[in-house]
Every structure is written in C-alpha cells, then in structure tokens.
N, C-alpha and C positions, 0 to 999 in steps of 0.2 A: 890563372880563370879557365881557359878557352879552353888548352889541356885538357883540366879535369872535363870539361864539356865532351869533346872527340872522344875520351874512352871510353863517357857515359853513353856515347851515340854508337859505336864501336860494339861494346856488348851489350848494349840495345838488341842490335841487328843478330850481332851473335847468339842472344840468346830466340831473335825470331826462329835463326834456321834450325839452333835444337828445336824449337820446337816441334817445328812443323815435319821436321824428319824425327825426331820420336812417334807426334798423330799417327805421320804415314807408314810407320811401321806399328802402330796399333790399332790402324784399324786396316791394316792385311792383317786375315785369317793365317796366324800360322800353322803348317802342316801338321797333323795329326803323328805322333814321333812312334809309338807303341808299333812295335813290332819293323823296326827301320823303315828308308824306302822302297818303296815298289815304283814296278813297270821299272822305264829307264834306268830312275833314281836311284834303282838300287843290285846297278852294275854298274864293274869297275871304268865302263867307260866314262859316265854322266857325275862317276866318282871324281875321275878324274879332268875331267872337263865341261863341268857346269856350268856352259855359256854356249846358244843357237849359233854361232857365229863370233872364230876370232878374228882378230885384228892383226895385221904381218904386222903391221909399224907398233902395234902397241904390245904384242908377242913381244917387239926388238926391245923390249924399253922393259919387261923383269909384267906385263901385264898391269904394271902399276898406270888407270887414267883415271881413277874413281873422281878425283878430286882436280884436273887437268883435263877430263875431255873438252877437246878442240875438235876434231874432221871428223867426217864422214861414220863412225865408228860410234860415234856418241850413244846414239841409241843403242844400243845396244849392251854400254859399259859404265853410262849417265847418261840419258839425255838432257838432263841441265847443262851439258855441255854446249849445245846447242847454241845456244844464248852465246857461246865465248866465238863464232862461226863469222866470219865480217865478210864473206864475199860468199857468191856462190860459184860449187862444179856439178857439172852434171856428167856422168858416169855408163859410156851405155853398154859396156862392158866391161866387170872386174870380176877376178876372175884368182882366187885365189888357192893353193895346196899347200898340206904339211904333210910331212912324212917321217916315219921315226929312221934315222940316221944309225951304222950302216942297217940297209932296211933285212930284214932274214924270210925275205920272200923269196929270193935267188936262191937259196940255201936248202928251205923248206921244198921248195917247187921241185927242185934237181936230188931230194931225201926222195919224193914220191914216186918219182921214176920210177915204176915197175914193179908198189907196191900193189899186193895184191889182196884182197878179203879171205883167198885159201893160207894166206899167211899172214896175220892178222898181225903177229910178230914186226912185219916188212912197217908196217903203218905206227905203233911203237918204238921202233929204233929211228927210224925219220924223224917223231918229234921228240927224241931222247939227244937227239943232236943240238936243240933248239931252248929243251927244258928250262921252266922259270924266263921264259924270254919272252918278250911281245912286240906287238908290231904294231902302230897305231897311223891311219891313213886318212884324209882329209880334202876333200874337191869340194869349191862352192863358189857361188853366183851372187853380189852382189851389188846388182845394178839400177843408180842411186843418184836423185836428185838432191840435192842438201843445200841449203841457205841457212841466213839468219831467222834461227827459229824456228826454221822448217825443215822436216824431210822425210822425201816420201822413195820407197825402192821397194825391188818383186827380188824376195830372197829365194835360196836354194842352196840347202847346205847337207852336205854326208859325208857322215864319220862313219870308222869302223876301228874296235880294238879286239885282238886275238893276243890272246894271252895260251902261251905252252903250259899245261899240266907240268909241276916242279917233278913228277914222277909219274912220265907218260902209263896210262895203263887201257887195256883195248876197250874200255870202260867208260875212260877217263883224260881223251888227248888233250884236251884245252878244251880255253871258253871264249862265247865271239859273241861282237855286242855290236850290234850298229844301228846308226838314226837318221834316218834320210826328213827336211823339213822343206817344203814351198810352200811359200803366197808371197803376203803382200806386208808391209813394215810403213807403218805413219808415225810421226813423230814430231814435237811441238813443244816447244821450251820457251820464259815468258820470263827478261832481268827486272827488279822490284827494287826500289834505292840508287836510281842512278848506276840501275846493274850488277848493284854489288851481290843483293841475294839473285839468286836465279834458282829457278824451279822448272820440271819440265817430264813428259809420259814419252812413252810407249805406246802404242798399241800393234799387235800383229795378227791374224788372221794366216795361220799356216793349218798345212795337209801333213801328215806325222805321220811315216813308214818305220818301227821299229822290229827289232831281228833280234832272237837273244836262247843261244844255245850257252846252257851253264856249262854240259860237261858233252863234250862232241866225243863221238863213238867211232870207233872203225866202220861199221855199219852205214853211219851219216855220214864221214869222211870220200865213202869210195861212194856216195852218190852226194856229193855234196851240192848242185844243181837244185834235186826236188827236197834235200833238204832242207833250203833255205826259204822257197818260196815255199813251204808244209807250215815254216817255225815264223813267217811274217805276219804281223797285229797292224792297222790301218785304225787311222781316227783322225780328224779336225777340230781344233780348238782355235780358245783366241786367247792369247798369251800376252800381259804389260807390264810393264816397265815405269819405274819414276823414280826423281831421281832431284839432288838439290844441292848445288855449290856454295859457295857464298866464297868473298873476296875481301880479306882486311886494309885499311889504307895503314899496312908496315911495309919497313925495306925489306926486299925481297918477294913482294907481291905476296902473300903467305894466301893459303885459297883448303878451307874444310870441305872435305865431298860426302854423300852419302848418295845409295841406290837399293833400292828393293829390286827385287828381277824376277818374273813368275809369280807378280802379286796373287796372295793364295792360294796360289795352287795353280799349277794350269793342268786341265785333264783332255788328253786325246782320246779319250775313249779305249776303245780296247788296247791302244797303242801304248797308255797306262800317262802317268802323268810327268809334270816338272816340278820341283816343290821348291818352296821362296828360298832366295836365298839373297841375303843383305848383308851391302858391302861396306866399308866405310875408309875415307883416304885425306891425304894433309899432302899437300903438292906447294909450291912456288913458281911463278913467275915474271925474274929477275928483270927487272930492263937492264940490258945491256950494254946497247948501242951499235951492235952488231948482231943482228940475227935474232933469234927469240932461244931461249931457256926456258927447258920444262924440266922440273923434278917432283916425284910425288910416292907415299910410300900408302899402299891399301893394307889393309885388313879384309879379307874375305870371310866369310860366312859366320857374322860374328855370333847368329845364333848356333852355330856350330850344329848346323842341321845334317850335312854330310858328316855320316858316322867316319868317315874313311880319314879324316882330320885330326880324330883324337884328343887328343893335347897338347901338340906340336905345334908352336910358334910358327917354327920354319912353314908347315908347309899350309898354315896361311896368311902371310903376311908376300909382300909383292912390293918390290923395291925396280925406279927406273927414272933415267935421267934423257931428255933428247933436245938436240939442239940440231933446228932448222938456220942452216946458210941462209943467207939474202934470196938467194937461186939454187932453185934445180937440186941441192943435197939436204939429204935429212939423213943424224946420225943417232943410233942409241945405243944406248945398255944398262942394264939392270942384274938382280937376283931374281929372280922364277921361285920359290920353293926352298933356296936356298942355293940354287945354282946358277951359274953367268948366265946370262943373255945378250945377244950383239944384235944390231939390225940395222940396213941403212938400204933410202931409199932416193930414187932419182924421181923427178916429177918434171918433163919434156912441156907442160901444158894439155898435149892432147893426148899424148902417154907416159904414161907411170910406173916404174918399176919399185918394188918392196919386196928382202930379201929379208930373214931372220932365224936366225938359231937361237934355241930357246932346251930346257931339259924338264921332262913331266916326269914326280916321283910317284912308280907307281905299287906305291905299298905305302902303307901307315906309318913307318920309319924313314924319314930324313935319309936320304944315301943308300940304301936296302936295297932297290930297284931303280939306276932309272933310265929315264927313252928319252934320249937326245932325239931331237926332232930338226930337220929345216924347213924351214917356210920359203913359199914365194908367192907374188899380185901379181898382176897384171893385167891394169884397167886400161879402157881410151876411151878416149872423152870433151869434152871440156870443164877444167880443171888448174 
C-alpha cells in the first residue's frame, strides 16, 4: 500500500513539473516563423551557437546540462539548477575563449600578404585555399557571485564566425557574422517539495553589437576596418530564461529538466533579435560514495525554430557525462551533434582552469562540415 502511495506521490509531482513546463512554454510567446529568423538569428553564427555564453566544462560534457545544471553556468542553460548549489563562489575574473582548431587565420593571413585590389584574382586565390572552411572564435568574461538559489554577474561575450565561400568570387569571398554582448546577469531559483521540484529564472540587461556581412567582396576585404565599422549595428535589450528540474526518488537519482531561453524573443533594436529556444533533458546523479557522477541527455530546440537543424536528430542531441573527484579534478566526455567531446578542470580554491574540445557542425547535414574547437577558461577568486 505504501509503495502505491509513493508511486502516486511521484506521479503527482512529475505531473506538476510537466504542468509548470507546459505553462512556461505556453505563456512564452513564440517568435514568428514566417520568412525565417532575422538579424543575428538568421546568420550561421547563431544557428551554430544559440547561446549568449558557453560554459567550458559544459562543452566538455557535450553541452548537455539542462537536467543536471549545478554551477555558475546554470543561469545560461537552466537557472533552476541554482537550487542544486550548496556552497558559494565569487569569481572576480572568469575569462574563457574558444577557437577553431587548426586555425585558418595564419593560412589566410599569409595568403593575403601582397594581395591587391589592382589584381582581384589575388584575393580570390587566397580564399580558394580555404574554400568552404570556417573559423569560429570567442572570448568572454563572466565575473560572478553564485550561491544557493542566487547568482549575479557581469557578462562580456564576443563571438565571430567567418565562412569562406565554397567557390570564391570577387563579389562573394566569404560570409562574416560577429556578436558582442555586455551587461548584467541576475538569476534566482527555488525548491519545492523538499527540493524535488526546482524552478528558476534569469534576467539579463545587455548591450549588443552585431556585425553581418553575408557576401564579402574584394573591395570590402581591402578596406576591412571601414567595412566592419560601416556594417556595425547596436542596441540594448532585456533577455529572460526560465527553467525547471525535477528529482525523482528512484535508483540513480534521475532528473527531468526543461528550459526556455530568450523568453518571448529578445529584441535589441537595430542589432536584431534572439529567438526563443526551448530545450529538454533527462539526467542522473547517482550516489557513488566517492566523488560525484553526473550524466545528461538533452534535446535542444524542441520547437525546431533554428531552421538549420532540419529533421536531423543528431543535430538536436547533446549527451554528456562528468565525474567530479572529491578534490581538485573534474573530467568529462560526451557527444555534441554526434561528435565526441572531452573536458578537464582543475580547481585550486582561488584559481580554476578548465579546458575542453568539441566539434560543431557547420552545415545542415551531420558529418558534412565539422568545426573542431578548443576551449579554455581561467578563473580567479573564491571557489
């Protein structure tokens, strides 16, 4: 009889979580799909990297974090995860960077040496050497104070993606998109039913700068500084994220999570907008007696807003596992869009360094155009 009662309680709480997630999704206005995404959302940059900020340790575990969020990255993936945090950290400086590996920049830079507008073919030849390939780079800082159920921080995040035309011409050498965000991040969470059900939200006030050159010409490439300044748009916007996580009283401590990012579509005036993205995940947090083990499977962009994903299940899927040793060391691995990822972190209380390797698919077809990316994070403070 007690078992039946327990099952009813679990089912009831799961129904509450499902209801909350459904309500969040229903109340969050969906962006108009007609004509496809506009502004930054219509560029390859956002299609590939639909987050304002990427956590390096999260990248190492395949980007799968929706159901197991439990650190300072939670505000950007699922703010409900702040309720999982039991200690406080203050990262005075928290710098991270990503770059495509091997980088195409040295090759392109060397090939462009001596190129002249009087000889347009010299530009075409330079881009022919990297035809169809892409270069992604990111550098950011998220200095923050994070504790149980609360986080506040200052965010600066700059991303750029350049893709060389598969058949470069004088009027279309490459496409270029860049995004810069800076502002304040405020996030909170709360646990219900003895913390089985967790809900949270994030509010960000951000100043955004956006650059988009869909077809770089020889004339633009020869005066790249003025081209970039002439195409730059700016705007201020308020961005909100919502999330929920439910912990089941079952073997392996399974969790179910859902998040709505950029609730209702975030507008930045002339800089365009960020569309609403809905993610869902299933995770486990088993009690192994030595250290901590986390595993998660995410399905991102449930409503299939990002048209680049098409119908490919792999491009929607994130899978990851992370093991936190009792002291100092964290290791992780996963699958991101079908590609393997790896990560390692060292925490020395006042100094933390994390590194990861992951691969981003730069085309609508898995395996067609992979970008291999290395990521590094260095943080100082009290952690």
